[in-house]
Backbone bond lengths (Angstrom), bond angles and torsions (degrees), N, CA, C in turn:
res aa  C-N    CA-C-N  psi(-1)  N-CA   C-N-CA  omega(-1)  CA-C   N-CA-C  phi
1 X - - - 1.438 - - 1.534 108.52 -
2 X 1.318 119.23 131.66 1.455 123.69 -178.85 1.521 109.35 -96.05
3 X 1.360 117.60 140.64 1.467 119.84 179.25 1.520 110.33 -67.45
4 X 1.320 114.36 142.86 1.474 120.53 179.01 1.527 108.99 -117.48
5 X 1.297 117.81 159.76 1.459 122.63 174.41 1.520 110.09 -81.57
6 X 1.316 115.45 179.84 1.465 120.40 177.66 1.518 109.52 -79.54
7 X 1.308 115.19 147.88 1.467 119.46 174.93 1.525 108.44 -77.88
8 X 1.296 116.46 164.20 1.465 121.90 179.04 1.530 110.60 -59.87
9 X 1.300 118.45 -40.95 1.468 122.27 -179.74 1.525 110.22 -64.07
10 X 1.329 117.79 -43.77 1.456 120.95 179.38 1.534 110.63 -62.72
11 X 1.308 117.23 -41.37 1.460 121.75 179.36 1.526 111.27 -64.27
12 X 1.332 117.74 -43.98 1.466 122.26 179.02 1.528 110.56 -62.77
13 X 1.339 117.50 -42.09 1.470 120.95 179.60 1.528 110.20 -63.45
14 X 1.321 118.15 -46.04 1.466 121.96 -179.53 1.529 110.65 -62.71
15 X 1.327 117.66 -44.69 1.463 121.13 178.97 1.523 111.53 -65.07
16 X 1.322 118.02 -36.87 1.465 121.58 177.93 1.522 111.08 -64.74
17 X 1.315 116.22 -43.32 1.473 119.99 178.51 1.529 110.07 -65.02
18 X 1.322 117.52 -42.01 1.466 121.07 178.88 1.529 110.76 -62.88
19 X 1.324 117.59 -41.74 1.466 121.47 178.93 1.525 110.81 -64.17
20 X 1.320 117.34 -40.65 1.462 121.69 178.49 1.528 110.64 -63.25
21 X 1.312 117.64 -44.62 1.467 121.18 179.19 1.526 111.47 -63.55
22 X 1.326 116.84 -40.43 1.465 120.11 176.57 1.519 111.54 -64.27
23 X 1.329 117.00 -42.13 1.456 121.40 179.93 1.523 111.21 -61.48
24 X 1.313 116.79 -38.68 1.457 120.80 -179.94 1.524 112.43 -77.08
25 X 1.321 118.25 -33.83 1.455 121.58 -173.11 1.508 116.18 -89.40
26 X 1.316 119.44 -30.83 1.458 122.07 -174.32 1.532 112.52 -63.61
27 X 1.350 120.62 -46.84 1.468 118.21 179.30 1.533 112.96 -58.95
28 X 1.298 117.29 -40.86 1.476 120.99 178.42 1.527 110.18 -63.87
29 X 1.313 117.13 -41.56 1.458 121.31 179.06 1.532 110.87 -63.73
30 X 1.332 117.44 -40.47 1.468 120.96 178.26 1.523 111.22 -65.05
31 X 1.327 117.12 -39.64 1.463 121.40 178.37 1.527 110.41 -62.92
32 X 1.312 116.50 -45.15 1.464 120.75 178.35 1.522 110.24 -62.47
33 X 1.312 117.45 -40.14 1.456 122.31 179.97 1.533 110.98 -63.81
34 X 1.331 117.89 -44.72 1.471 121.11 179.27 1.525 110.73 -64.03
35 X 1.328 116.44 -42.82 1.467 120.13 179.08 1.520 110.44 -61.66
36 X 1.318 116.82 -42.89 1.460 121.34 179.89 1.527 111.18 -63.23
37 X 1.322 117.74 -39.97 1.471 121.08 178.04 1.528 111.07 -61.01
38 X 1.333 116.63 -42.69 1.468 120.83 179.30 1.528 109.76 -64.47
39 X 1.314 117.36 -43.80 1.469 121.23 178.56 1.518 111.33 -61.69
40 X 1.319 117.42 -43.81 1.469 120.86 -179.76 1.529 110.76 -63.67
41 X 1.329 117.54 -39.91 1.465 120.68 178.05 1.524 110.57 -63.93
42 X 1.332 117.12 -42.55 1.468 120.73 179.77 1.531 110.77 -63.54
43 X 1.314 117.10 -42.26 1.467 119.68 179.59 1.531 111.80 -69.21
44 X 1.324 116.54 -32.01 1.464 119.65 175.04 1.532 109.95 -64.51
45 X 1.331 117.01 -43.23 1.461 120.77 177.96 1.531 110.92 -62.78
46 X 1.332 116.87 -40.10 1.451 120.19 178.04 1.533 110.12 -61.05
47 X 1.315 117.15 -39.24 1.463 120.89 176.71 1.519 112.54 -62.45
48 X 1.333 116.89 -39.16 1.470 121.01 177.96 1.528 109.79 -63.80
49 X 1.328 117.01 -42.88 1.466 120.17 179.38 1.528 110.86 -64.10
50 X 1.308 117.38 -39.41 1.473 120.66 177.20 1.533 110.87 -63.79
51 X 1.319 116.22 -39.09 1.461 120.34 178.04 1.527 110.58 -62.70
52 X 1.331 117.09 -42.91 1.465 121.20 179.31 1.528 110.68 -64.72
53 X 1.312 117.24 -41.23 1.472 121.59 178.63 1.527 110.05 -61.98
54 X 1.321 116.55 -45.25 1.469 120.94 178.79 1.528 111.35 -61.99
55 X 1.329 116.54 -39.74 1.466 120.51 179.08 1.525 110.98 -63.98
56 X 1.330 117.51 -40.52 1.463 121.14 179.45 1.527 110.67 -62.57
57 X 1.316 116.90 -42.68 1.462 121.13 179.38 1.527 110.09 -67.59
58 X 1.323 117.14 -45.98 1.465 122.16 -178.40 1.533 111.71 -63.32
59 X 1.334 116.77 -41.94 1.468 121.10 -177.56 1.528 112.89 -84.89
60 X 1.345 116.43 -9.21 1.463 121.53 -176.25 1.533 110.49 54.05
61 X 1.336 114.44 48.11 1.465 120.78 -176.66 1.526 109.47 -151.91
62 X 1.329 115.75 164.77 1.463 120.15 172.78 1.527 108.13 -74.41
63 X 1.335 115.10 129.43 1.466 121.00 179.69 1.517 108.14 -129.84
64 X 1.309 116.71 135.47 1.462 121.49 178.57 1.519 110.81 -120.99
65 X 1.316 114.70 153.79 1.466 120.15 174.98 1.521 106.83 -115.87
66 X 1.323 115.41 127.51 1.464 121.14 -179.66 1.520 108.83 -117.51
67 X 1.344 114.86 128.71 1.461 121.80 178.63 1.519 108.97 -98.12
68 X 1.333 115.62 143.63 1.465 121.34 177.08 1.529 108.57 -127.90
69 X 1.326 115.73 131.19 1.462 121.38 178.50 1.517 107.81 -110.29
70 X 1.326 116.36 119.51 1.467 120.64 179.96 1.529 110.12 -85.72
71 X 1.291 116.46 163.21 1.475 120.80 179.24 1.523 112.39 -57.45
72 X 1.319 116.84 -31.07 1.469 121.79 -179.77 1.530 111.77 -72.06
73 X 1.347 116.69 -12.19 1.458 120.91 -176.64 1.514 112.32 99.43
74 X 1.322 117.20 -12.54 1.471 121.68 178.21 1.528 108.98 -62.86
75 X 1.347 116.74 137.34 1.460 121.45 -179.22 1.518 108.71 -118.30
76 X 1.332 115.45 129.46 1.454 121.53 177.35 1.523 108.95 -124.49
77 X 1.322 115.08 166.58 1.460 120.06 175.91 1.518 108.79 -150.90
78 X 1.326 114.96 162.28 1.461 121.58 172.87 1.521 107.63 -150.23
79 X 1.326 115.11 156.56 1.458 121.99 175.75 1.520 108.33 -98.03
80 X 1.346 116.05 140.84 1.463 122.00 179.96 1.524 109.29 -130.12
81 X 1.333 115.99 142.99 1.463 122.21 177.20 1.517 108.96 -101.68
82 X 1.324 115.76 138.67 1.462 121.30 178.26 1.524 108.74 -64.58
83 X 1.327 116.36 119.91 1.455 120.74 -176.58 1.510 115.19 -97.35
84 X 1.339 117.99 -13.61 1.467 118.54 -175.50 1.532 113.80 -133.41
85 X 1.314 117.68 12.06 1.464 120.50 173.45 1.514 116.44 82.60
86 X 1.342 117.98 5.31 1.470 118.60 -179.97 1.531 112.30 -109.06
87 X 1.326 116.92 17.99 1.455 121.05 -178.24 1.519 110.45 90.63
88 X 1.310 115.29 164.54 1.469 120.14 178.40 1.519 107.38 -80.41
89 X 1.324 116.32 119.57 1.465 121.91 -176.45 1.518 109.77 -127.77
90 X 1.334 115.97 148.10 1.460 121.03 -179.80 1.524 111.31 -58.17
91 X 1.335 117.46 -43.95 1.466 120.51 -179.68 1.522 111.05 -61.57
92 X 1.339 116.93 -39.13 1.465 120.36 178.78 1.527 111.67 -70.41
93 X 1.318 117.24 -34.53 1.465 120.27 176.36 1.526 109.58 -63.39
94 X 1.336 115.54 -47.71 1.467 120.33 -178.38 1.525 112.04 -65.56
95 X 1.338 116.60 -31.38 1.467 120.59 179.69 1.530 112.13 -84.16
96 X 1.335 117.77 -6.83 1.457 120.68 -179.23 1.519 113.68 83.94
97 X 1.332 117.81 5.84 1.468 121.74 179.46 1.526 110.80 -72.58
98 X 1.332 117.04 -41.52 1.462 122.68 176.91 1.532 107.42 -97.80
99 X 1.343 117.21 101.92 1.469 119.78 -173.49 1.525 112.96 -75.36
100 X 1.311 115.23 154.18 1.464 121.73 176.97 1.519 109.08 -71.20
101 X 1.317 115.27 138.01 1.468 122.23 176.07 1.524 110.88 -106.22
102 X 1.312 116.06 -5.16 1.460 120.57 177.62 1.517 107.83 -148.48
103 X 1.315 116.42 156.15 1.472 117.88 173.51 1.530 109.71 -69.95
104 X 1.306 116.16 162.27 1.462 121.65 174.20 1.523 108.16 -65.01
105 X 1.327 116.16 126.33 1.467 120.82 -178.49 1.516 109.29 -122.19
106 X 1.323 114.88 148.90 1.468 120.62 178.68 1.525 109.93 -94.71
107 X 1.329 115.61 140.15 1.454 121.07 173.66 1.520 108.20 -83.47
108 X 1.310 116.58 130.10 1.460 122.26 -174.29 1.529 111.85 -74.93
109 X 1.327 117.18 -39.39 1.460 120.29 -171.11 1.529 114.29 -95.84
110 X 1.313 117.88 3.56 1.467 121.28 174.84 1.516 107.94 -112.00
111 X 1.320 116.39 140.43 1.463 119.47 -179.45 1.498 111.73 152.88
112 X 1.305 116.88 -113.00 1.466 122.28 -171.09 1.531 113.35 -64.52
113 X 1.325 117.82 -45.06 1.464 119.76 -173.30 1.525 113.79 -103.67
114 X 1.312 117.29 -22.65 1.460 122.03 -178.93 1.519 107.53 -130.87
115 X 1.321 116.51 136.97 1.459 120.43 -177.81 1.527 109.90 -146.98
116 X 1.342 115.73 167.40 1.454 120.40 171.75 1.521 107.35 -65.21
117 X 1.317 117.93 135.47 1.455 120.31 177.51 1.510 111.93 146.89
118 X 1.330 113.80 -162.97 1.457 122.65 -176.93 1.528 108.87 -132.79
119 X 1.331 117.10 149.88 1.472 118.54 176.25 1.519 110.16 -71.45
120 X 1.320 116.30 160.03 1.455 120.84 176.97 1.523 109.02 -67.58
121 X 1.327 115.48 158.76 1.457 119.92 178.82 1.512 110.82 110.70
122 X 1.327 116.00 -165.09 1.464 119.64 -177.22 1.531 111.49 -63.36
123 X 1.309 114.96 148.36 1.462 120.33 178.96 1.525 110.09 -62.08
124 X 1.316 117.06 137.52 1.467 119.63 178.14 1.525 111.27 -70.84
125 X 1.311 115.33 164.06 1.461 121.60 174.84 1.528 109.17 -67.71
126 X 1.323 115.29 151.79 1.453 121.75 176.91 1.528 108.10 -74.84
127 X 1.351 118.96 123.77 1.464 119.01 -178.92 1.527 112.83 -64.67
128 X 1.325 117.78 -23.72 1.463 121.53 177.94 1.514 113.58 -83.27
129 X 1.325 117.47 -24.38 1.462 123.00 179.32 1.528 108.01 -149.49
130 X 1.343 117.57 88.64 1.470 121.49 -173.94 1.535 114.96 -62.32
131 X 1.320 117.76 -9.65 1.476 119.43 176.68 1.526 111.24 -73.47
132 X 1.339 115.66 -21.72 1.468 120.79 -178.38 1.520 110.92 -107.98
133 X 1.321 114.85 157.55 1.468 121.11 172.92 1.527 108.27 -97.73
134 X 1.325 115.03 152.17 1.457 119.89 177.87 1.522 110.50 -66.60
135 X 1.308 115.14 146.53 1.462 121.41 174.17 1.524 108.30 -115.56
136 X 1.300 116.89 174.42 1.473 122.46 178.77 1.524 111.69 53.42
137 X 1.321 115.90 59.32 1.466 119.96 -177.61 1.524 113.36 -71.73
138 X 1.317 116.97 1.41 1.467 119.91 175.14 1.537 110.72 -91.63
139 X 1.347 117.19 4.32 1.461 121.74 -178.31 1.528 110.64 -125.81
140 X 1.347 117.99 85.26 1.464 119.96 -178.02 1.531 114.45 -85.08
141 X 1.344 117.63 -8.49 1.466 121.65 177.03 1.516 106.53 -111.23
142 X 1.327 116.57 106.04 1.467 121.13 -169.41 1.520 112.05 -125.77
143 X 1.318 116.75 102.16 1.463 122.73 173.13 1.518 106.51 -128.76
144 X 1.324 115.31 88.36 1.465 122.73 -170.13 1.529 107.54 54.19
145 X 1.316 118.23 -122.07 1.464 119.48 179.69 1.522 111.77 -100.39
146 X 1.324 116.72 17.50 1.461 121.73 -175.21 1.523 110.47 -120.90
147 X 1.314 115.35 167.84 1.463 120.64 172.10 1.523 110.32 -111.81
148 X 1.341 115.96 20.27 1.466 122.10 179.02 1.524 108.59 -113.16
149 X 1.316 116.03 126.19 1.468 121.13 173.61 1.520 106.97 -88.36
150 X 1.335 116.36 116.03 1.461 121.17 -176.06 1.520 110.99 -109.61
151 X 1.336 115.44 142.48 1.457 122.72 179.54 1.526 108.70 -125.20
152 X 1.347 115.96 145.17 1.455 119.66 176.74 1.521 110.46 -100.45
153 X 1.315 116.52 175.87 1.466 121.66 -174.29 1.523 113.37 -67.07
154 X 1.326 117.96 -15.89 1.463 121.54 177.26 1.528 112.04 -92.63
155 X 1.333 117.40 -1.97 1.465 121.32 178.95 1.510 114.37 96.21
156 X 1.338 117.55 -4.91 1.469 120.03 176.01 1.521 110.13 -74.02
157 X 1.325 116.17 168.71 1.468 118.94 -175.58 1.519 111.38 -149.70
158 X 1.319 114.08 172.24 1.454 118.82 166.29 1.521 106.29 -73.99
159 X 1.336 117.81 133.76 1.466 118.12 176.78 1.525 109.38 -71.31
160 X 1.317 116.41 151.12 1.451 118.40 178.32 1.510 112.60 176.62
161 X 1.336 114.26 -176.67 1.460 121.13 -175.88 1.517 110.71 -143.62
162 X 1.337 114.66 146.27 1.461 122.98 172.03 1.521 107.02 -120.71
163 X 1.335 117.45 122.07 1.465 121.72 -179.19 1.524 109.32 -105.26
164 X 1.337 116.41 130.85 1.465 121.36 177.12 1.524 109.24 -128.04
165 X 1.326 115.19 146.61 1.465 121.00 -175.71 1.519 110.47 -148.02
166 X 1.322 114.30 162.79 1.462 120.09 169.96 1.520 110.20 -91.98
167 X 1.331 117.19 0.05 1.458 122.24 179.89 1.510 114.06 83.06
168 X 1.329 117.28 -7.02 1.465 121.36 -177.34 1.523 111.20 -113.10
169 X 1.316 116.30 -78.62 1.458 120.56 -173.99 1.515 115.05 -119.91
170 X 1.304 117.83 -22.56 1.462 120.20 -168.25 1.520 111.91 -105.09
171 X 1.334 114.31 140.96 1.461 121.65 -178.04 1.522 108.40 -144.68
172 X 1.327 115.79 136.40 1.466 121.98 174.35 1.518 107.98 -132.80
173 X 1.313 115.16 154.19 1.462 120.92 174.99 1.520 108.28 -128.71
174 X 1.324 114.94 139.91 1.455 121.18 170.32 1.518 104.48 -106.47
175 X 1.329 115.86 112.35 1.472 121.31 -178.36 1.513 109.12 -98.84
176 X 1.318 115.10 133.10 1.459 121.98 179.00 1.522 107.64 -111.95
177 X 1.336 115.74 124.72 1.458 121.42 -175.78 1.523 109.60 -99.47
178 X 1.330 116.05 125.92 1.454 123.21 -169.97 1.513 117.58 -57.67
179 X 1.316 117.95 -56.23 1.467 119.55 -173.64 1.524 112.44 -61.93
180 X 1.308 115.99 -42.85 1.465 119.74 -175.70 1.528 113.31 -93.38
181 X 1.317 117.37 -22.21 1.459 120.61 -175.82 1.519 113.07 71.40
182 X 1.314 116.61 14.01 1.475 121.24 -179.82 1.525 109.20 -84.63
183 X 1.326 114.86 150.94 1.468 121.24 179.92 1.518 109.66 -116.65
184 X 1.334 115.19 151.14 1.460 121.11 179.39 1.522 108.74 -142.88
185 X 1.335 116.48 141.31 1.467 121.88 177.89 1.527 108.93 -100.84
186 X 1.324 115.90 132.55 1.464 122.55 173.95 1.521 108.27 -125.40
187 X 1.338 115.92 143.01 1.462 122.06 176.66 1.518 108.91 -110.00
188 X 1.339 115.80 142.12 1.461 120.53 -177.03 1.522 110.51 -98.48
189 X 1.318 115.45 127.31 1.465 121.82 174.09 1.523 106.25 -96.00
190 X 1.318 116.90 105.16 1.468 121.00 -174.25 1.521 112.64 -68.10
191 X 1.313 117.88 -32.50 1.470 119.41 -179.23 1.516 111.16 -69.16
192 X 1.332 117.19 -43.03 1.467 120.63 -179.77 1.522 112.34 -91.46
193 X 1.347 116.77 -8.89 1.457 123.45 -179.36 1.520 112.57 54.89
194 X 1.352 114.80 49.38 1.465 119.15 176.37 1.524 109.84 -136.34
195 X 1.330 114.66 154.68 1.468 122.19 175.48 1.520 108.47 -96.61
196 X 1.325 116.96 133.20 1.466 121.32 -179.83 1.511 110.37 -123.28
């Protein structure tokens, strides 16, 4: 018996089944990919906060981390040491009073697909009080009235939150707890309206 090729009908059936499987699987794969990007960005931010906390303890000084978002979407950060005893402040950084403790570094997982902010649609629940919805959705970097996360020489910090999103469905928060200076990542389930 000699081997034969596939008939035209067999080829069309196989290609149709393959197209159907791709149509069903690609949207789910894209959703998983977007969620993973948001998670990776949140964990990268948590690492930056841990680095700042370690620097404050090592230097026995107040150290702050300041994030900068460029028009292109590129996000950078640097660590600053309190130079005059009043905490790390934006005005002091700009005046050179609070010196840089690290070079300006770029965040790898924030930029084109993931950024500081909130997805469109209804405001998410407040991770600190799920009975309420978040307000001021134009402020995704929240450390009291500042955008600088500051740590003291004992490892404590200003409490606050960093919100990152893909702009569509996925949202994560990096919460910084004041007394301990520890950070935690939570992901928001928009359908169930809960933080996990």
